[in-house]
C-alpha positions in Angstrom: 13.0 130.0 41.5 12.1 130.2 45.1 12.5 127.6 47.9 11.9 127.4 51.6 14.8 126.0 53.6 14.8 123.5 56.5 15.9 124.8 59.9 18.8 127.3 59.7 20.4 129.4 62.4 20.1 133.2 61.9 23.1 135.5 62.3 23.7 139.2 61.4 20.0 139.8 61.6 19.0 143.1 60.0 15.2 142.5 59.5 13.5 145.3 61.3 15.9 148.1 60.2 17.7 148.0 56.9 21.5 148.0 56.9 24.0 149.3 54.4 27.1 147.4 53.5 30.1 149.0 51.7 28.5 152.0 50.1 25.5 149.9 48.9 21.9 151.0 49.5 20.4 149.9 52.8 18.7 146.4 52.7 17.0 144.0 55.0 19.2 141.0 55.4 20.1 137.9 57.4 23.0 135.4 57.2 21.7 131.8 57.4 23.8 128.9 58.8 22.6 125.7 57.1 23.8 122.4 58.7 25.7 120.2 56.2 23.6 117.3 57.4 20.4 118.9 56.0 20.7 117.0 52.7 17.0 117.8 51.8 17.5 121.6 51.8 21.0 121.2 50.1 19.4 119.2 47.3 16.7 121.8 46.8 19.3 124.6 46.7 21.5 122.7 44.2 18.5 121.9 42.0 17.5 125.6 42.0 21.0 126.7 41.2 21.2 124.3 38.3 17.8 125.5 37.0 18.9 129.1 37.3 22.2 128.4 35.6 20.3 126.7 32.7 17.6 129.4 32.4 17.7 132.0 29.6 18.6 134.7 32.1 21.2 132.5 33.7 22.9 131.7 30.4 23.0 135.4 29.6 24.2 136.6 33.0 26.8 133.9 33.5 28.1 133.8 29.9 31.8 133.0 29.9 31.9 132.4 33.7 33.6 129.2 34.7 33.4 127.4 38.0 31.1 128.1 40.9 29.3 131.5 41.0 26.9 130.7 43.8 25.8 132.1 47.1 26.3 128.9 49.1 29.6 128.9 51.0 31.4 126.4 53.2 31.7 127.6 56.8 34.5 125.1 57.6 36.7 126.5 54.8 35.8 130.2 54.9 35.2 130.8 58.6 37.3 128.3 60.6 37.7 131.1 63.3 34.0 131.1 64.1 32.7 128.0 66.0 29.1 128.6 64.9 30.2 128.1 61.3 31.6 124.6 61.9 29.7 121.9 60.0 27.7 124.5 58.2 27.1 126.0 54.9 26.2 129.7 55.0 24.5 132.3 52.7 23.2 135.8 52.9 19.7 136.7 51.9 18.5 140.3 51.5 15.7 142.4 50.0 14.8 146.1 49.6 11.4 145.9 51.2 10.9 144.6 54.8 10.2 140.8 54.6 7.3 139.0 56.4 8.3 137.5 59.7 6.2 134.7 61.2 6.4 132.5 64.3 6.2 128.7 64.5 2.4 128.9 64.3 2.6 130.9 61.1 1.3 134.1 62.8 3.0 137.4 62.3 5.8 137.8 64.8 4.9 140.7 67.0 7.6 140.5 69.6 10.7 141.7 67.7 13.0 140.4 70.4 12.2 136.8 69.3 14.2 137.3 66.1 17.9 137.7 66.9 21.3 136.4 65.9 21.5 132.8 67.2 17.8 131.8 67.1 16.6 129.1 64.6 14.0 129.3 61.8 13.4 128.9 58.1 13.7 131.3 55.2 11.8 131.6 52.0 14.2 132.8 49.3 14.3 133.5 45.6 17.3 132.2 43.7 18.4 134.1 40.6 21.3 135.1 38.5 22.8 138.6 38.1 25.2 140.6 36.1 25.9 144.0 37.6 28.8 146.3 37.3 31.2 143.6 36.1 30.0 141.1 38.8 28.2 137.9 37.8 26.7 135.1 39.9 23.8 133.4 41.4 22.4 134.9 44.6 19.3 135.0 46.9 16.5 137.4 47.5 14.8 137.2 50.9 11.0 136.7 50.8 10.1 135.7 54.4 11.4 134.3 57.7 9.8 131.9 60.2 11.2 131.9 63.7 11.0 128.4 65.1 13.0 128.3 68.4 15.5 130.1 70.6 19.2 129.5 70.5 22.3 130.7 72.2 22.7 134.4 71.1 25.6 135.1 68.7 27.3 138.3 69.9 25.6 141.4 71.2 23.0 141.3 74.0 21.1 138.2 74.8 17.3 138.2 75.0 16.0 139.3 78.4 13.8 137.0 80.5 11.9 139.3 82.8 11.3 136.5 85.3 15.1 136.0 85.6 15.9 139.7 85.7 13.1 141.0 88.1 12.0 138.7 90.9 9.1 139.5 93.1 11.3 139.9 96.1 12.3 143.5 96.1 12.8 146.1 98.8 12.5 149.9 98.4 
């Protein structure tokens, strides 16, 4: 199943260069912060999780597993030390091939500086079950991202506004 979320906040953005985690092959990835108030997206995710759980592949991959085995995590419970996680669910989405990135007008995003940890957008994700090396669960595959608007940068350098950085009043 695949869905497109409502507005999320992007963090740990690795979209233009793949990144390797803990001896895994490099992947393109993003962490998405989903407001708990976005009941429409939450309902779509829960419906997709249930459909995957009840699919033939889901029954096979999750056989004997009890309880939640899903990608959706509670920011208030798991990351109380990070203010940006307050009132949010969060999930990681990744893929092997570089995903499509578009802007609010659905044009390919040319300026890579517009996609950074802290900006807001939407993601198109596949939701599927897996059973690999003794691990079982339901996860996401990243299909595409849409950048909608700027936000306060989360860590690292903030985007540069050339008008703020370089005024026309200079002296050599």
